[in-house]
C-alpha positions in Angstrom: 33.1 101.7 -12.7 32.7 101.7 -16.4 35.2 99.2 -17.7 35.0 100.5 -21.2 36.9 103.6 -20.1 39.7 101.6 -18.4 42.9 100.5 -20.1 43.3 96.7 -20.5 46.4 96.7 -18.3 44.5 98.4 -15.5 41.6 95.9 -15.8 44.1 93.1 -15.3 45.6 94.8 -12.2 42.2 95.3 -10.6 41.0 91.8 -11.5 44.2 90.3 -10.1 43.9 92.4 -6.9 40.3 91.4 -6.2 41.1 87.7 -6.9 44.1 87.7 -4.5 42.2 89.7 -1.8 39.5 87.1 -1.8 41.9 84.7 -0.3 41.8 86.8 2.9 38.4 85.1 3.7 36.5 87.8 1.7 34.4 85.8 -0.7 32.3 88.9 -1.5 35.3 90.2 -3.4 35.4 87.1 -5.5 31.7 87.5 -6.3 32.2 91.1 -7.2 35.2 90.3 -9.3 33.3 87.6 -11.2 30.3 89.8 -11.9 32.3 92.9 -12.7 34.8 91.4 -15.1 32.6 88.7 -16.7 31.9 90.7 -19.9 35.6 91.8 -20.2 36.7 88.2 -19.9 34.2 86.3 -22.1 32.2 88.6 -24.4 34.7 91.4 -25.3 36.8 91.4 -28.5 40.1 89.6 -27.9 42.9 91.5 -26.4 46.3 90.4 -24.9 45.3 90.5 -21.2 42.0 88.7 -21.7 43.4 85.2 -21.1 44.7 86.1 -17.7 41.6 88.1 -16.8 39.5 85.1 -17.8 41.5 82.8 -15.5 41.1 85.2 -12.5 37.3 85.6 -13.2 36.9 81.8 -13.3 38.8 81.3 -10.1 36.9 84.0 -8.4 33.6 82.5 -9.6 34.5 79.1 -8.4 35.8 80.4 -5.0 32.6 82.4 -4.4 30.4 79.5 -5.3 32.3 77.2 -3.0 32.0 79.7 -0.1 28.2 80.0 -0.8 27.8 76.2 -0.7 29.9 75.8 2.4 28.1 78.6 4.3 24.7 77.3 3.3 25.6 73.8 4.5 26.9 75.2 7.8 23.9 77.4 8.4 21.4 74.6 7.7 23.4 72.1 9.8 23.7 74.5 12.7 20.1 75.6 12.6 18.8 72.1 12.6 21.2 70.5 15.1 22.1 73.3 17.6 19.9 71.9 20.4 21.2 68.3 19.9 24.8 69.6 20.3 24.0 70.8 23.8 26.3 73.2 25.6 28.8 73.3 22.7 26.0 74.3 20.3 25.0 77.1 22.6 28.6 78.2 23.2 29.3 78.8 19.5 26.1 80.8 19.2 26.5 84.6 18.7 23.1 85.3 20.2 21.8 83.0 22.9 18.0 83.0 23.2 16.6 83.5 26.7 14.0 81.3 28.3 13.5 77.6 28.1 13.1 75.6 24.9 
């Protein structure tokens, strides 16, 4: 979407919607919201809705970053310790490799 063609009120509505929808365990929406509205929030000429858009963009960026950090930690932890966790480590695996280790 070309945000230059969108009214400022509509930008705020979309930004708010994406920020709130991210709370439904959809961190990709937060990332998209951050990237999509960054210029409108921080580099555009001042307009009345900009302060609120800026808040939603910052919250979306922080939320997406926290999700990325948490998922990275979990992936590394699981990949390095799955065997040590025994049956529980295997039971939480989506794909269980066949054969012997």
